N, C-alpha and C positions, 0 to 999 in steps of 0.2 A: 754754495754749500752742497747743492745736490750732487755735483760730481764727486766731491770728496766723501759725502755720506754714504755712497754706495759701497765704500770699503768697510762699513760697520755692518755686522751680521747679528740678527736676532735669532736665537735658537729657541724654538717653541717646542715644549714637551707635552702638550696636551695629547689625548688619544687621537688616532687617525680620524680625519673627517670633522674635527671640532675646532679647527683653527683657520677656516677659510676666510671668515670676515676679518679676523685680526691680521691675517697675512696680507690681505688687500690694503688695510689701513697702514700697515708698516711699509708696504711697498710705495704707497703714496707719499709717506714721510721720507722716502729715500733710503730705506734700510733693506739690506739683503735678508732673506728669511730662510732658515734651515729648520725643517720639521724633523724633530728627533723625539718621537713619542717614548715616554717613560712608563706609561700604563696602557695596557691593552684591555679592552672591554670584551668579555666572553659571556655566553649564556650560562645560566646556573645549571648544575648537574641535575637537579630535581625541581622542575617547575610546579610540582603539585601544590606546595603551600601557597604560592602566589595565585594559582588558579582557584584554590579553595577560598582564599580571602576575597578575590574579586567576584566570586560567585555569590557572596553574601555581603555585598557593599551596603545593602539597606540596613544592616545591623550596626554600621559604624556612624559615629557623629562627626568624625574628621579623618581625612586621609592626608598624610604628609609624604611628599617626595623629597629626598635629600639632595638630588642632583639632576641635571638634565639627562644623564644616562639612565637614571632610574625611571624618569618619565618616558623616554623613548622606548626603552625595553618593555616596561610594564604595559603601557598603552598599546604598543604594537601587539602584544600577546593578548590584551583584553579584547580588542576588536569590536567594541560596542560604543554606543553613545553614553557619555558620562552623565550621571544624574545631576540635574540642575540644583537640586536641594542639598547636595552633599558638598560641604566646604573642602577646599584643597589648600594645604599649606606647603610653601616652597621657601628655599633659603635665599635666593637672589634673583636678579633680573635675567640671568641666563635660563633659569628654570621657568620664569614667567614667559619668556619667549618660546621655550620648548612647549609649554602648555598651549600657547596660542597656535603653534603649528599643528596641534592636535585638536583644535577647535574649542579649547577651554579658556575662556577669557571673560573678564567683566564687561558688561553688567549681567550677562546671561548666567554666569557662574560666579561663585564667591571664592576669590583667590586671596589667601592670606600670605603676605610676604613682608619682610622688613623694608621700611621706607628710608630714603635719604634724610639726614638731619635737616631741620628747617633752617638752621643757622649756616648752612653751607659747609659744614664740617665733613670729614672723611667718613663715608658710610661704611658700616661693617655688616656684612651678610654672613651670619653664622647661626649656630643653633641657639645661642643665647638671645640674639635679637629676634629670631623667629619665635622663641618661647614668649618673649615680651609682646610680640605682635599678636600671638594667640591669646594671651591674657587680655589684651586690649579689645580684641574682636569678640571674645566671649564674656567680657565683663569680669574677668578673673579666672584663674585656672581651676578654682573650685567648681566652676560651672560644668566642668567635664567629669566631675566625680560620678562614679558608677556608670560612666559611658565608655563606649569602646572606641579606641583610636588605632588606626592602621598606619604603620610607618614602613614605607617602601624604600629600600636602600640596596647597596651592594653587600657582598659578604663581608662580615666584620663591621668596622666603623665605630664611631663614638657612641657611648651609651648615655651621654649626658641628657639629651632631650627626653629619651624614654624614661630615665630615672626621675626627672622633674615631673613628668606627666603622671607617673605612678605615685609619686609623693602627693600629687594633687588628688589622687583617688581614681584616676582613669584606668581602664583595663586596656593595656597597650599590647598590640600584636606586631611583631617584627617579621617581615618577609624580605627575602633577597630576590631582586629582579635581575641581577647580573653579578658577575664575579670579576675581580681585577687580577690580572696576571702580568708578569714582567715580560715585555716583548724583547725580541732579539733584533736590534737595529740592523739596517742594511750595511753592507761593506762600504758603499759609497758615502753613507752618512758618517761612518767612523773615519773615513779618510778626511772629510771636511772638518770633523772635530779635531783630528790630529793637527790639521793646518791651522785651525783657530787657536789651539793651545800653544802653537809655536810662536805666537806673538801677534796675530791678527786681532784687531779690535772687535769685540763681540760681547754679548751678554746673554744669560740664560733666563728663560721664563719658567718658573715652577709654580703650579697652581694647586698642589696638594702635598701634604707631608709624606704620603706614601711615594710620590714621585721623587722627592728629595732622597728618600732612603733607597729607592731603586737606582737613582743616578750614582749614589755612593757605592752600591754593590757592583753596578756595571763598570764603574771606573776602576775598581780593584781588580776586575777580571780582564779588561781590555786595554788599560793604560799603564805606562811605566811610572816610576816614582816621580820623575820630573813633570810629566803631564798631569799626574794627580795633584802635585803641588800647585801647578798653574791653574788647574780647575778649582782648587780650594780658594785661590785668590781672584778668580774670575768674577765679574759682576753678576749677581743674581737679582731678579725682579720677582717679587711675590706679592699677592694681593691681601694676605692675612697675617696678623702677628703670630699666630700659632705655627704657620709654616716657617716664618722667620726663626722662631725659637728652635724648631727642629733642625733647620739648616745650620744655625750657629752651634748647636750641640754636635753636629757631624763635622765641624771644622771649617765651614764656609764663613769668610769674614767680610765680604763686600756685598751687602744685601740692601736692596732698595725696597721699601714698603710703599706700595702705591694705593692700596684700597681696591675695592671691587670695581669692575667695569673696564671694557676694552679701551675706552678713551683715556683713562688714567694710565693704563699700561703703555699705550702708544706715546703718550706725553713723556713718560719716563724713558722710553727707548730713544725718543728724539733728543731729549736732554743728554743722554749718554753719548749719542752719536755726535752731537755738537762738541761735547767735552773731548771726545777722542780725536776730532778733526782740528781743534784749536791749537794744540801743541805743534802740529805739522805746518800750520799756516802762519804761526807767529814769526818764525825765522825769516821767511821770504819777505814779509812786510817790512821787517827791520832792514833787510838788505836793500829793499827798494828805496827806503828812506835814505839810507847811506849813499846809495848810488846816485840819487838825485842831487844830493849836496855836492858829491864829488864832481858830477858832470857840470854843475854850475861853476865850480872852481876851475875845472879844466877849460871850459869854454871861455872863461874870462881871461885866462892867461894868453891864449892865442890872439884874442882881440886886442889885448894890450900890446902884444909883440908886433902885431901886424899894423898897428897904427903908423901912419906915415910920419917920418921924422920931420919935425917942423923946426923952424929956427926960433928957439925961444928968445924972447926979448932979454931974458936974464940968464945967460948960460951958466952962471955960477950956481943956480938953484936946481938944475936938472938932476944930479945924483940924489939930492935930498928927496925930491919928489918920487923917484923910483923906490927908494927905501921905504917911504911911508906907504906907498901902494902895495908893496910886498907884505908889509906888516898887517895892512888892512885885510888883505886876502888870507893871511894866516889866521887872523882872528876870526874871519868868517868861517874858515874851514873848521877851526876848533869849536866854534859855537855850533856849527852844523853837526859835528860828531857828538858834542855834548847833548844836543837836542835829540839825536838818534838814540844815543844810549839812554837818555832819560825816558824817551817814548817807549823804548823796549822794556826798561825797568818798570815803567808805569803799567805797560800792558801785562807784564808778568804779575805785577802786584794785583792788578784788577782780576786776572785769572785766578790767582790764589784766593783773593777775597770771594770771588764767585764760587770757587770750589768749597771754601770754608762755609760760605752761606748755604750752599746746597747741602753740605754735610750736616750743618746745624739744623737746617730745615728738615732733613731726613730724620735726624735724631729726635727733633721735637715732634715730628709726625709719629715716629715710633713710640715715643713716650706718651703722646696723647692717646694713641691707639691702645697702648698697654694700660694707661690709666682708665680709659673708657671701659676696656674689657674687665679690669679689676673692679671698677665701679659697678658694672653690670653683674659681675659675679657676687660682689658684696650685696647688691640689691636682691639678687636671687637667693643668696644665703639668708638675708633678712626675712624674705618671704617664707623661706623654709623654716626659719626659727619661729616666726609668728605662727605658722601652721602647727609646729611642734608644741609651742606654748598653749595654743588653743586645745590641742589634744591632751596636754598635761592638765589643763584646767578641768576638762571633762573627767579625766581619770581621778583628779583630786576630789571633785564633787562626788563621784561614785564612791571613792574611798571613805569620804566623810559620812555619806549615807550608810555605808556598810558598818562603819564604826559606831554610829548611833544605834543601828539595829542590834549590833553585838552588845552594846552597853545596856540596851533595854532587856535583851535576853539575859544578860548577867544579873541585872536587878531582879528579874523574875526568878532566876535560879537562886538568888540570894535570900529568898524568903525563909521564914522560920522553918527549921527542919521538922519541928513537931507538927506544924500545919500540914506539910507534905506527908508526914507519916500518918496523920489522921485521915487525910484524903485517901491514902492507899488502903488503910484499914476499912474505911467506909465502903470502898469499892469491893473489897473482899467479902465483907458482911452482906452487902446487897446481893452479890452473886450467889452466896451460900443460901440466903433466904429464898431467893427465887427458885433455886434448884430444889430446896426442901419442900416448897409449896407445890411444885410441879410434879416431882417424882417421889417425894416422901423418903428419899434416901438420906437417912440420918448419918450414915458413915461419912459421906462426902461433906456434909455440913459440919460434922465434927472435925474433920481434917482441916477445913477452912478456918474454923474458929481457933484451932490449935496453932495454925500458921500465923493468924493475926495476933494471937497472944505472944508468940515468939518474936514477932516484929516489934510489938510494944515493949518487950522486955529490954530492948536496947536503949530505951529512954527512961530517965529518972524523974520526969516531970510529974506534977500532981495530976494533970489531965490523963496521962498514960496509966497511972495507977488506978484512977477511977474507972477508966474504960476496961482495964484488965479485970477488975472486980466484976463488972457486968458480964464480961466474957466468961469468967469462971462459973457464974450462975447458969448461963445458957449451955455451957459444956456439960454441967451436971445434969441439966434437964435432958439433953440429948442422950447422955449415957443411960439415964433411967428410963427412957422411952422404949416401950415394947416395939418389936419389929416382927413382921410376918415373913415366913420363909417363902418368898415369891419364887425363888429358883427351884426349890423342891416341888412346889405345886406345879410349876410349869413343866418340870420333868414328868410328873405323873400324867399331865394332859398329853404330853408327847407320846408316852407309852400307850395311852388309850387310843390316840389317833392311829398309831401304828398297828393296833390289833383290829381295827374296824373292818378292814378288807377280808379278814379270816373268819368273821362271825357268821354263823349260819342263820338264814332267815327262818321264820316259823313255818312256812309252806314247803321247805326243802326237806327231802327224805335223807335220813342219816344212814349211810351204808358203812357198817364197820368192816374194816379190812383185817379180820383176825385170822390167824393161821389155823388150819384144821387140827383138831385134837387127835392125838394118836391113841388108839385103844390100848388098854393095859395088856401087857403080855401074859400075865398070869390068868386074866379072865378069858382071853381068847384061846389059850391053849386047852382048857377043859372043854370048851365048846367044840373046838376043832377035833379034840380027841374023842368026844362022845357022840357027836352028830356028824352026819354026812357033810360033805363039802358044799353040796348045793344048798343045804339049809343055812350054812354059814354065810354063803354069798347072799342069799335072800334076806337074811337078817340085816346084814350091812346095808343092802340096797333100800330096804324099807325104812331103816333108821335115818339114812341120809335124805330120803325123799320127804320124810316127815319134818326134818329140820328146815328144808327148803320151803315147804308149804307154810310153816309157821312164820318165816320172815317175809313171805309174799305180801301179807296184809298186816299193817300196823294201825292201831287205834290210839289217837292222841287227842287231848282236849285243847281246842283253840278258842279262846274267848273272843277274839277279833276276827270277824269273817273276812275283812279286807286283806289280812295277811296272806290268806290262801289264794287271793286273786292276783297277787304281785308276780309278774313274770320275771325271768332272769334279767331282762333289760331294765325293768323298773327297779329291781333289786340293786343294780349298779347306782342308779340315781339316789336311792334311799341311803346307801352307804356314803355317797359323796355329800349328801345333805347333812348327815350326822357329822362328818369330818369338818365341814364348814362351820357348823355350830360350835364344835370344840375349838377350832382355830380362832373363832371370834371370841370365845370365852378366854382363850389364852391371852389375846391382846388386851381384853378388859382386865385380866389379872395383872398384867404388867403395868397397865395404866392406873391400877388401884381403883377401878370402877367396880365396886362390889355388886351393885344392882344389875348392871349389864351382864357381868360374869355369871351370876346365879340364874338370870333369865335364860341365857344360852345353855347352861348346864341342865336346867330343868327341861328345856326343849329336847336336848340330846337324850336325856334319860327317858323321856316319854317315847321317843322314837325307838329306843332300844327295847322298851317293854312292849311296844305295839307290833313291831315288825320282826324282831329277832327271837330266836329260840331261847327261852329262859332256862331250859335244862342244860344248855351248853356251858361247859366250864369257862370258856373264853368270854362268853357273854356275862357271866357272873363276875369274872375278874375285872372286866371293863366297868361294869356298874359299881363295883366296889371302889375302883379308883376315882370315879366321878363323885361318889358319896364322900370320899375323903377330901377332895378339893372343895366340894360344896360345904362341907362342915367347917372349913377354915374361915376365919373372920378377917376381912381386910379393913374393916372400919376401925383402924387404930388412930387415935388422936395424935396428930403430928405436932410437935412443939414448935413454937415460933422463936425468932431471935429479936423480939422487940426490945428486950432489955438492953442488949448491946447496941442496937441501932439507935435507940433513944439517947444513950449515953454519948455516942459519937456526935449525933446531931446537936445535942445540947452544947458541947464544947465548940463545935463549928460555928454555931450561932453567936457565941460569945466572942470568938476571934474575929 
């Protein structure tokens, strides 16, 4: 079989450098190997996101590598020792081996990967099984809620795993460690592909859906229609049902699903090689069987012919014996031919049965894999539905609590309108009463009572009528209450304060600034006409000198000797002291403190009489203003609102 199997070629489409082990196993199985990469691995254009993620590995609870390429590229760029406490999730045994090459292996590190079924079934290494393994390792995907998960992959790719982790509440970060590009195969590789598609037995290995799509695109560019048709009918070997679905969607119709692992792939190629060799070897076997029978027949005939003639004892029986011998040999030849034909037919039937069995086995494996995948998807969907139901239960509980709160608020708002109205009127009356007691402002209190009466006018209840009667009594009391003109008195105090700085002190001399009187013209003319000029001049000089001497000394009566001793600086402080007294009196006036106001006014009046010139008109004006303010009475009896307040409290206590 080895010599014939060399004619069978296995076309490997993995990226360069990733098929060495598989090529060696296929060579040992007797298959030729053609490496025809359909995907090329290139560095990412911007490695900054990957570097930033690896710089903060301590923030992540789990790191997932989706392929050996992601492991090799990312860890080569990382260049440091992997933290022992950080779990690593991978999809299949190839990724586990890649981790071991970089020194990440159990038991020193925690590696999470799908395991082969315990019943010996076909293992599936994909995102669905990895998610199930993560759930088993963490005791449920909910254990990753609010934790950060890093997924290292190529550019693009499936979002299924990231979406499931996000649905479980994890904070997922996706970074690209490499990018996949479509390579341009070598001319020699295309020549071998043309030769294989011309009729040489071969099979293609495709390990990714993207590789199938790249093969389809490359075929449309480099192959003619006949070769494309031959390629669509060429055997394809794939380890995953999803790749099989992609290939069938693109028109490939001879697909063998092996499951993950190089051993399963090698076994599938060996089976195909045997099937390709059997039709070529079946015809020679049949020919040998026929030739053997014919040689026996031919050898027998010369033996019979070369037998020495003997003298039979019964000469009459010799012709009959020759006829029976020829018939016997004819029967032997016919039986030999029939046996050869039967053996050939049986061999063909066995081959067909084997092919049917293999096809059925492949179909069963594909159905089993598809069923398993659908079951896992259904299980994942069930988990997702359970999570959503739990979330809906929480939202329903929140909605019920909110509904109860709204119902309670509605009941509170549905209370008697009259009770709410009485509460509002009570607040208005309480505020008006406090304002009236503090400031004595009857106008504001009157406005508040009138507003309360207008509010009660909207109700026709007996309670409202009774309270309105009490309000009418208090309104009449407020209207009849006398009020002091606080504003006018405050203005008078302001005028007095403004005049203090201009008042003369008792010790200050008053210098009048009067214009000199002109001599009458009729009186001067006779003097000028009758007397000499020098006498006129002397008369004017002596009169002016006399006036000056009269104003040089003034005699005034001052009853307080301290007023004469006040210097100009002390006069400033005297004026300021009087102004402070008047300002304090003004504050007491506004506060309706009659005693304090009169005490300050009396002190200011005493200072005016003691230190200021009583003959000054300004001093007299200020004293007159102070007497007017002092004469006003602030002790006005402020009415209360007890009648209205008692009426409201009475009906509130009943309700």
